[in-house]
KOLDO-849326 format. One record per residue (C-alpha): residue number from 0; residue in one letter; x, y, z. Coordinates in Angstrom, 1 decimal, padded with zeros to 4 digits, always signed. Each point is the difference from the previous one (the first is absolute). Last residue first. Example, Ala and Ser with C-alpha at 12.3 -4.5 7.8 and 13.67 -1.06 7.14 Angstrom:
2
SITE	i	aa	px	py	pz
SITE	1	s	+013.7	-001.1	+007.1
SITE	0	a	-001.4	-003.4	+000.7
# end
This chain:
409
SITE	i	aa	px	py	pz
SITE	408	x	+163.4	+124.6	+109.4
SITE	407	x	+000.4	+003.7	-000.7
SITE	406	x	+001.5	-000.4	-003.5
SITE	405	x	-002.4	-002.8	-000.9
SITE	404	x	-003.1	+001.9	+001.2
SITE	403	x	+001.2	+003.1	-001.7
SITE	402	x	+000.1	-001.9	-003.4
SITE	401	x	-003.4	-001.5	+000.5
SITE	400	x	-001.5	+003.4	+000.8
SITE	399	x	+001.6	+001.5	-003.0
SITE	398	x	-001.3	-002.6	-002.2
SITE	397	x	-003.5	+000.4	+001.5
SITE	396	x	+000.1	+003.7	-000.6
SITE	395	x	+001.2	+000.0	-003.6
SITE	394	x	-003.4	-000.8	-001.5
SITE	393	x	-001.7	+002.7	+002.0
SITE	392	x	+002.8	+002.5	-000.8
SITE	391	x	-000.3	-000.4	-003.7
SITE	390	x	+002.5	+002.3	-001.9
SITE	389	x	+001.5	+001.5	+003.2
SITE	388	x	+002.2	-002.6	+001.8
SITE	387	x	-000.1	-002.4	-003.0
SITE	386	x	+001.8	+002.3	-002.4
SITE	385	x	+001.7	-002.4	-002.5
SITE	384	x	-003.1	-002.0	-000.8
SITE	383	x	-002.7	-001.8	+001.9
SITE	382	x	-002.5	-002.7	-001.3
SITE	381	x	+001.6	-002.8	+001.9
SITE	380	x	+002.8	+000.9	+002.5
SITE	379	x	+002.9	-002.5	-000.5
SITE	378	x	+001.7	-001.4	+003.0
SITE	377	x	+003.4	+000.1	+001.6
SITE	376	x	+001.6	-000.8	+003.3
SITE	375	x	+003.7	+000.3	+001.0
SITE	374	x	+001.7	-002.4	+002.3
SITE	373	x	+003.3	-000.2	-002.0
SITE	372	x	-000.1	+002.7	-002.8
SITE	371	x	+000.7	-001.5	-003.4
SITE	370	x	-003.5	-001.4	-000.4
SITE	369	x	-001.3	+003.5	+000.6
SITE	368	x	+002.0	+001.2	-003.0
SITE	367	x	-001.5	-002.6	-002.3
SITE	366	x	-003.5	+000.7	+001.3
SITE	365	x	+000.4	+003.7	-000.7
SITE	364	x	+001.0	-000.6	-003.6
SITE	363	x	-002.8	-002.6	-000.5
SITE	362	x	-002.5	+002.4	+001.4
SITE	361	x	+001.0	+002.6	-002.6
SITE	360	x	+001.9	+003.2	+000.7
SITE	359	x	-001.0	+002.2	-003.0
SITE	358	x	-002.9	-002.1	-001.1
SITE	357	x	-001.9	+000.3	+003.2
SITE	356	x	-003.4	-001.5	-000.6
SITE	355	x	+000.5	-002.9	+002.4
SITE	354	x	+000.7	+002.3	+002.8
SITE	353	x	+003.1	-000.7	+002.0
SITE	352	x	+000.6	-000.9	+003.6
SITE	351	x	+003.2	-000.5	+002.0
SITE	350	x	+000.3	-000.6	+003.8
SITE	349	x	+003.4	+000.4	+001.7
SITE	348	x	+000.8	-000.2	+003.7
SITE	347	x	+002.9	+002.0	+001.3
SITE	346	x	+002.4	-001.7	+002.5
SITE	345	x	-000.8	-003.7	-000.7
SITE	344	x	-000.7	+001.1	-003.5
SITE	343	x	+003.7	+000.6	-000.5
SITE	342	x	+000.4	+001.4	-003.5
SITE	341	x	+003.1	-001.5	-001.6
SITE	340	x	-001.8	-001.6	-003.0
SITE	339	x	-001.4	+003.5	-000.8
SITE	338	x	+003.3	+001.7	-000.3
SITE	337	x	+002.0	-001.0	-003.0
SITE	336	x	-002.8	+000.3	-002.5
SITE	335	x	-001.5	+003.0	+001.9
SITE	334	x	+000.5	+002.4	-002.8
SITE	333	x	-001.5	+003.4	+000.4
SITE	332	x	+001.9	+002.7	-002.0
SITE	331	x	-002.1	-000.5	-003.3
SITE	330	x	-003.6	-001.0	-000.3
SITE	329	x	-001.3	+001.3	+003.4
SITE	328	x	+002.9	+002.3	+000.9
SITE	327	x	+000.2	+002.1	-003.2
SITE	326	x	-003.7	-000.6	-000.1
SITE	325	x	-000.2	+002.5	+002.9
SITE	324	x	+001.8	+002.6	-001.9
SITE	323	x	-002.4	-000.5	-003.0
SITE	322	x	-003.0	+000.5	+002.3
SITE	321	x	+001.5	+003.2	+001.5
SITE	320	x	+001.2	+001.5	-003.2
SITE	319	x	-002.2	+003.0	+000.2
SITE	318	x	-002.3	-000.3	+003.0
SITE	317	x	-002.8	-002.6	+000.2
SITE	316	x	-003.5	+001.2	-000.5
SITE	315	x	-001.1	-002.2	-003.0
SITE	314	x	+001.0	-003.0	+002.1
SITE	313	x	-002.4	+000.9	+002.7
SITE	312	x	-002.9	+000.4	-002.5
SITE	311	x	+000.9	-003.5	-001.3
SITE	310	x	-000.2	-001.6	+003.4
SITE	309	x	-003.2	+001.9	+000.9
SITE	308	x	-001.6	-001.1	-003.3
SITE	307	x	+000.7	-003.6	+000.7
SITE	306	x	-001.4	+000.3	+003.5
SITE	305	x	-003.1	+001.8	-001.3
SITE	304	x	-000.6	-002.7	-002.7
SITE	303	x	+000.2	-002.8	+002.5
SITE	302	x	+002.8	-002.4	-000.9
SITE	301	x	-001.1	-003.1	-002.0
SITE	300	x	+002.5	+000.8	-002.9
SITE	299	x	+003.0	-000.3	+002.4
SITE	298	x	+002.1	+003.1	-000.2
SITE	297	x	+003.2	-000.6	-001.9
SITE	296	x	-001.6	+001.0	-003.2
SITE	295	x	-000.3	+003.6	+001.3
SITE	294	x	+003.7	+000.4	+000.7
SITE	293	x	+001.3	+001.4	-003.3
SITE	292	x	-003.4	+001.7	-000.6
SITE	291	x	+000.3	+002.0	+003.3
SITE	290	x	+003.5	+001.1	-000.9
SITE	289	x	-000.9	+001.1	-003.6
SITE	288	x	-002.7	+002.5	+001.0
SITE	287	x	+001.8	+002.2	+002.5
SITE	286	x	+003.3	-000.9	-001.6
SITE	285	x	-000.8	+001.9	-003.2
SITE	284	x	+002.4	-001.3	-002.5
SITE	283	x	+002.3	+002.4	-002.0
SITE	282	x	+002.1	+000.7	+003.0
SITE	281	x	+001.0	-003.7	+000.2
SITE	280	x	+000.7	-000.9	+003.6
SITE	279	x	-002.6	-002.8	+000.5
SITE	278	x	+000.0	-000.7	-003.8
SITE	277	x	+003.4	-001.8	+000.2
SITE	276	x	-001.7	-003.0	+001.9
SITE	275	x	+001.4	-002.2	+002.7
SITE	274	x	-002.0	-003.1	+000.9
SITE	273	x	+002.2	-002.7	-001.7
SITE	272	x	+001.7	-001.6	+003.0
SITE	271	x	-001.5	-000.9	+003.4
SITE	270	x	+002.6	-001.4	+002.4
SITE	269	x	-000.1	-002.0	+003.3
SITE	268	x	-003.8	+000.0	-000.1
SITE	267	x	-002.9	+002.1	+001.1
SITE	266	x	-003.7	+000.5	-000.7
SITE	265	x	-000.7	+000.1	+003.7
SITE	264	x	+002.7	-000.2	+002.7
SITE	263	x	-001.4	-000.4	+003.5
SITE	262	x	+002.9	+000.5	+002.3
SITE	261	x	+000.6	-001.1	+003.6
SITE	260	x	+000.7	+001.0	+003.6
SITE	259	x	+002.2	+002.7	-001.4
SITE	258	x	+003.1	+001.8	+001.4
SITE	257	x	+002.1	-003.0	+000.7
SITE	256	x	-000.3	-001.3	-003.6
SITE	255	x	+001.7	+003.2	-001.3
SITE	254	x	+001.7	-000.7	-003.4
SITE	253	x	-001.5	-003.2	-001.1
SITE	252	x	-003.6	+000.5	+001.3
SITE	251	x	+000.5	+003.6	-001.2
SITE	250	x	+000.9	-001.0	-003.5
SITE	249	x	-003.0	-002.4	-000.2
SITE	248	x	-002.3	+002.8	+001.1
SITE	247	x	+001.9	+002.2	-002.6
SITE	246	x	-001.3	-002.3	-002.7
SITE	245	x	-003.6	+000.2	+001.3
SITE	244	x	+000.2	+003.8	+000.0
SITE	243	x	+001.2	-000.1	-003.6
SITE	242	x	-003.2	-002.0	-000.7
SITE	241	x	-002.0	-000.4	+003.2
SITE	240	x	+000.7	+000.9	+003.5
SITE	239	x	-000.4	-001.0	+003.6
SITE	238	x	+002.6	+000.2	+002.9
SITE	237	x	-001.1	-001.4	+003.4
SITE	236	x	+001.3	+002.2	+002.8
SITE	235	x	+002.2	-001.4	+002.9
SITE	234	x	+000.1	+003.3	+001.8
SITE	233	x	-000.7	+003.3	-001.7
SITE	232	x	+001.6	+003.2	+001.4
SITE	231	x	-001.6	+002.1	-002.7
SITE	230	x	+003.4	+001.6	-000.9
SITE	229	x	+001.7	-003.3	+000.3
SITE	228	x	-002.4	-001.8	-002.4
SITE	227	x	+000.1	+003.0	-002.3
SITE	226	x	+003.9	-000.1	-000.1
SITE	225	x	-000.1	-003.7	-000.7
SITE	224	x	-002.3	+000.4	-002.9
SITE	223	x	+002.0	+002.9	-001.5
SITE	222	x	+003.3	-001.8	+000.3
SITE	221	x	-001.5	-003.1	-001.7
SITE	220	x	-001.2	+002.0	-002.9
SITE	219	x	+003.4	+001.8	-000.3
SITE	218	x	+001.9	-003.3	-000.1
SITE	217	x	-002.2	-001.6	-002.6
SITE	216	x	+000.1	+003.0	-002.2
SITE	215	x	-002.6	+002.6	-000.9
SITE	214	x	+000.6	+002.7	-002.7
SITE	213	x	-001.5	+003.4	+000.4
SITE	212	x	+001.3	+002.6	-002.5
SITE	211	x	-003.4	+001.8	-000.5
SITE	210	x	+001.3	+003.3	+001.5
SITE	209	x	+003.8	-000.3	+000.3
SITE	208	x	+001.1	-001.0	+003.5
SITE	207	x	-000.9	+000.2	+003.6
SITE	206	x	-002.6	-002.5	+001.3
SITE	205	x	-003.6	+000.9	-000.7
SITE	204	x	-002.6	+000.5	+002.8
SITE	203	x	-002.8	-002.6	+000.7
SITE	202	x	-003.6	+000.7	-000.8
SITE	201	x	-000.3	-002.5	-002.8
SITE	200	x	+003.3	-001.0	-001.3
SITE	199	x	+003.3	+002.1	-000.1
SITE	198	x	+001.4	-002.0	+003.0
SITE	197	x	-002.0	-003.2	+000.5
SITE	196	x	-003.5	+000.4	+001.3
SITE	195	x	-000.9	-001.7	+003.3
SITE	194	x	-002.3	-002.7	+001.2
SITE	193	x	-000.9	-001.2	+003.6
SITE	192	x	-002.6	-002.5	+001.1
SITE	191	x	-000.1	-000.5	+003.7
SITE	190	x	-001.1	-003.5	+000.3
SITE	189	x	-002.7	-002.1	+001.7
SITE	188	x	-003.0	+002.2	+000.0
SITE	187	x	+001.4	+001.7	-003.1
SITE	186	x	-000.5	-003.2	-002.1
SITE	185	x	-003.7	-000.5	+000.9
SITE	184	x	-000.7	+003.8	-000.3
SITE	183	x	+001.5	+000.2	-003.5
SITE	182	x	+000.5	+003.8	-000.5
SITE	181	x	+003.8	-000.1	-000.1
SITE	180	x	-000.2	-003.1	-002.3
SITE	179	x	-002.2	+001.7	-002.5
SITE	178	x	+002.2	+003.2	+000.2
SITE	177	x	+003.2	-002.0	-000.7
SITE	176	x	+000.2	+001.1	-003.8
SITE	175	x	-000.3	+003.6	+001.4
SITE	174	x	+003.6	-000.5	+001.2
SITE	173	x	+001.5	+001.0	-003.3
SITE	172	x	+000.5	-000.9	-003.7
SITE	171	x	+002.9	+000.0	-002.5
SITE	170	x	+001.1	-003.5	+000.8
SITE	169	x	-002.1	-001.8	+002.6
SITE	168	x	-000.9	+001.0	+003.5
SITE	167	x	+001.4	-001.4	+003.3
SITE	166	x	-002.1	-001.1	+003.0
SITE	165	x	+001.4	-000.3	+003.5
SITE	164	x	-002.1	-002.2	+002.2
SITE	163	x	+000.6	+000.7	+003.7
SITE	162	x	-001.4	-002.3	+002.6
SITE	161	x	-002.9	+001.6	+001.8
SITE	160	x	-002.0	+003.2	-000.7
SITE	159	x	-001.9	+001.5	-002.9
SITE	158	x	+000.9	+002.6	-002.5
SITE	157	x	+003.0	+001.6	-001.7
SITE	156	x	+001.1	+002.3	-002.8
SITE	155	x	+003.5	+001.3	-000.2
SITE	154	x	+001.5	+002.8	-002.2
SITE	153	x	+003.8	+000.1	+000.0
SITE	152	x	+002.0	+003.2	+000.4
SITE	151	x	+003.4	-000.3	-001.5
SITE	150	x	+003.7	+000.1	+001.1
SITE	149	x	+002.8	-000.5	-002.5
SITE	148	x	+001.7	-002.5	-002.3
SITE	147	x	+001.4	-002.1	+002.8
SITE	146	x	-003.4	+000.0	+001.6
SITE	145	x	-001.5	+001.9	+002.9
SITE	144	x	-003.7	-000.4	+000.8
SITE	143	x	-002.6	+002.6	+001.0
SITE	142	x	-003.4	-001.3	+001.0
SITE	141	x	-003.3	+001.3	-001.2
SITE	140	x	-003.6	-000.5	+001.1
SITE	139	x	-003.3	-001.7	-001.1
SITE	138	x	-002.6	-001.8	+002.1
SITE	137	x	-002.5	-002.1	-002.0
SITE	136	x	-003.3	-000.8	+001.7
SITE	135	x	-001.9	+002.6	-002.2
SITE	134	x	+001.1	-001.8	-003.1
SITE	133	x	-002.9	-002.4	+000.1
SITE	132	x	+000.4	-002.0	-003.1
SITE	131	x	-003.1	-001.9	-001.3
SITE	130	x	+001.1	-002.5	-002.6
SITE	129	x	-001.6	+000.3	-003.5
SITE	128	x	-002.3	-002.8	-000.9
SITE	127	x	+001.4	-002.8	-002.2
SITE	126	x	+000.1	+000.2	-003.9
SITE	125	x	-002.3	-001.2	-002.7
SITE	124	x	+001.8	+000.6	-003.3
SITE	123	x	-001.7	+002.2	-002.7
SITE	122	x	-001.6	-002.0	-002.8
SITE	121	x	+001.3	-003.3	-001.5
SITE	120	x	+001.0	+000.6	-003.6
SITE	119	x	-000.2	+003.8	-000.3
SITE	118	x	+001.5	+000.1	+003.6
SITE	117	x	+003.1	-001.8	-001.3
SITE	116	x	+000.4	+002.4	-002.9
SITE	115	x	-000.5	+002.9	+002.4
SITE	114	x	+002.9	-001.3	+002.0
SITE	113	x	+002.2	+000.1	-003.1
SITE	112	x	-001.0	+003.6	-000.8
SITE	111	x	+000.8	+000.9	+003.6
SITE	110	x	+003.5	-001.4	-000.4
SITE	109	x	+000.7	+001.9	-003.1
SITE	108	x	-001.3	+003.4	+001.4
SITE	107	x	+002.0	-000.4	+003.2
SITE	106	x	+003.1	-001.0	-001.9
SITE	105	x	-000.1	+003.1	-002.2
SITE	104	x	+003.4	+001.6	+000.7
SITE	103	x	+001.6	-003.4	+000.7
SITE	102	x	-001.3	-001.3	-003.3
SITE	101	x	+001.3	+003.0	-001.8
SITE	100	x	+003.4	-000.6	+001.7
SITE	99	x	-000.1	-003.6	-001.3
SITE	98	x	-000.3	+001.2	-003.6
SITE	97	x	-000.7	-003.1	-002.2
SITE	96	x	-000.9	-003.4	+001.3
SITE	95	x	-000.7	-000.7	+003.6
SITE	94	x	+000.4	-003.6	+001.1
SITE	93	x	-001.7	-003.3	+000.9
SITE	92	x	+001.6	-002.9	-001.8
SITE	91	x	+000.9	-001.9	+003.2
SITE	90	x	-002.2	+000.6	+003.0
SITE	89	x	+001.6	+001.2	+003.2
SITE	88	x	+001.0	+003.7	-000.3
SITE	87	x	-002.3	+001.0	-002.9
SITE	86	x	-002.8	-002.1	+001.3
SITE	85	x	+000.1	+001.8	+003.3
SITE	84	x	+000.3	+003.3	-001.8
SITE	83	x	-003.2	-000.9	-002.0
SITE	82	x	-001.9	-000.8	+003.1
SITE	81	x	-002.0	-003.0	+001.3
SITE	80	x	+001.9	-002.7	-002.0
SITE	79	x	+003.0	-000.4	+002.5
SITE	78	x	-002.4	-001.3	+002.7
SITE	77	x	-003.2	-001.5	-001.5
SITE	76	x	-002.6	+002.3	-001.7
SITE	75	x	-003.5	+000.2	+001.5
SITE	74	x	-002.4	+000.9	-002.8
SITE	73	x	+002.5	-001.3	-002.7
SITE	72	x	+001.5	+002.7	-002.3
SITE	71	x	+003.6	-000.7	+001.2
SITE	70	x	-000.4	-003.7	-000.7
SITE	69	x	-001.0	+000.6	-003.5
SITE	68	x	+002.6	+002.6	-000.4
SITE	67	x	+002.6	-002.6	+001.0
SITE	66	x	-001.4	-002.5	-002.4
SITE	65	x	+000.3	+002.5	-002.9
SITE	64	x	+003.7	+000.8	+000.9
SITE	63	x	+000.6	+003.5	+001.2
SITE	62	x	+000.7	+003.4	-001.6
SITE	61	x	-000.9	+003.5	+001.3
SITE	60	x	+000.9	+002.3	-002.9
SITE	59	x	+001.5	+003.4	+000.0
SITE	58	x	-000.1	+003.3	-002.1
SITE	57	x	-002.5	-001.7	-002.3
SITE	56	x	+000.0	+001.4	-003.5
SITE	55	x	-003.2	+001.5	-001.2
SITE	54	x	-003.6	-001.2	-000.2
SITE	53	x	-000.8	-000.9	+003.6
SITE	52	x	-003.6	-000.6	+000.7
SITE	51	x	-001.5	+002.8	+002.2
SITE	50	x	+000.4	+001.2	+003.6
SITE	49	x	-000.7	+003.5	+001.2
SITE	48	x	+001.5	+001.4	+003.2
SITE	47	x	+002.5	+002.4	-001.6
SITE	46	x	+000.7	-002.2	-003.1
SITE	45	x	+000.4	-003.7	+000.5
SITE	44	x	+000.4	-002.3	-003.0
SITE	43	x	-000.2	-003.7	+000.7
SITE	42	x	+001.1	-002.8	-002.3
SITE	41	x	-001.1	-003.6	+000.5
SITE	40	x	+002.1	-002.9	-001.2
SITE	39	x	-000.3	-003.8	+000.0
SITE	38	x	+002.5	-001.6	-002.5
SITE	37	x	+001.5	-003.0	+001.8
SITE	36	x	+002.9	+002.2	+001.4
SITE	35	x	-002.7	+001.7	+002.2
SITE	34	x	-001.1	+003.6	+000.1
SITE	33	x	-001.2	+003.1	+001.9
SITE	32	x	+000.8	+003.2	-001.9
SITE	31	x	+000.9	+003.6	+000.7
SITE	30	x	-000.9	+003.5	-001.3
SITE	29	x	+000.6	+003.0	+002.2
SITE	28	x	-001.4	+003.5	+000.9
SITE	27	x	-000.4	+000.6	+003.7
SITE	26	x	-001.4	+002.9	+002.0
SITE	25	x	-003.3	-001.5	+001.0
SITE	24	x	+001.3	-003.5	-000.3
SITE	23	x	+000.1	-001.1	+003.7
SITE	22	x	-003.2	+001.9	+000.8
SITE	21	x	-001.9	-001.4	-003.0
SITE	20	x	+001.5	-003.5	+000.8
SITE	19	x	-001.6	+000.2	+003.5
SITE	18	x	-003.4	+001.1	-001.3
SITE	17	x	-000.2	-002.8	-002.6
SITE	16	x	-002.4	+000.8	-003.0
SITE	15	x	+002.8	+000.2	-002.6
SITE	14	x	+001.6	-003.2	+001.2
SITE	13	x	-003.4	-001.7	-000.2
SITE	12	x	-000.2	+001.0	-003.7
SITE	11	x	+003.5	-001.2	-000.7
SITE	10	x	-000.8	-003.4	+001.5
SITE	9	x	-003.4	-000.2	-001.7
SITE	8	x	+001.6	+000.7	-003.5
SITE	7	x	+002.8	-002.5	+000.6
SITE	6	x	-002.1	-003.0	+001.1
SITE	5	x	+002.0	-002.8	-001.6
SITE	4	x	+003.1	+001.2	+001.9
SITE	3	x	-002.0	-000.1	+003.3
SITE	2	x	+001.5	-003.2	+001.3
SITE	1	x	-001.3	-003.5	+000.7
SITE	0	x	+001.6	-001.6	-003.2
# end
């Protein structure tokens, strides 16, 4: 098979020489295995940055069928085979054996070991150039909004002039995800691009309540967006978002079609089950390292390295319970099953787009939802994943231009 199982000694040696793995494992001591039901098995022992063959009992084991590993270790894996967590969610027979908590605690190490196995076979991947982001054009300020749960100061970033484009961030993140759009001179020549941080995210204040007790609901999310639109005195804005922000775009098209000229819902469907995780709130798991690993496989594999690192770094900075509280909405409270067919695209236009590497909300899921919305448009974005706005801005730009053209036509 085309996999590094037959090159165990080289694989382990490369792990010991890898700078990223040395940093990830500098305080770790763990043994784990990578295996298949057909009998392939490699054991790794990690001891404070050093890697050697495992000799003791593995605390956890990453198991997948042999043919799935063969596809995983291809130089350019297809969607669903590009990351272990993608296979675990979408490929039958992929699972974690043993202590799941130990896996969550050492996910960064385990995932890097798998990436080194692919690089052993094919070399380091060739990635696009980093985008140039000119943050000097971004204007920042605060607005105070009143919500049923209390008042809060909201951090706002904006640039450009013209028709307003309001950009929402993903779960556990903040408005920095929109910086590439805010610095895109071609876009800002035609639109005022505006982004804001949800309460308790980025630079925004927290709502009253226990520290770390944030939990987002559909009603609260909509209230926040409408309050920001009113506070900024926006007229006929286009609403853009991905992931949970894509879901709430559909909610706003249903709930307040008179407020928005249209919505661009990326990585969205009427319901996304299966994305909650107990490790997001487990005090025995370091959220600053686990949260980035939980979402890393959602990024398209062709994303520029700097864009990928910026996304992961942002996820390592989220407040206690913030990501988990957002997922309460994304894969829990949000259910548009009885709403999407009643969206009036004559009042609020709907464009949906999903990256082909998104294994959480797949293109098929988004397409099925779009087909229930009379007048909605959907297409798949090749090469992109769950964070199209920020993971590869150059690749996303033509899709956004096409969507805006349809909405403003």
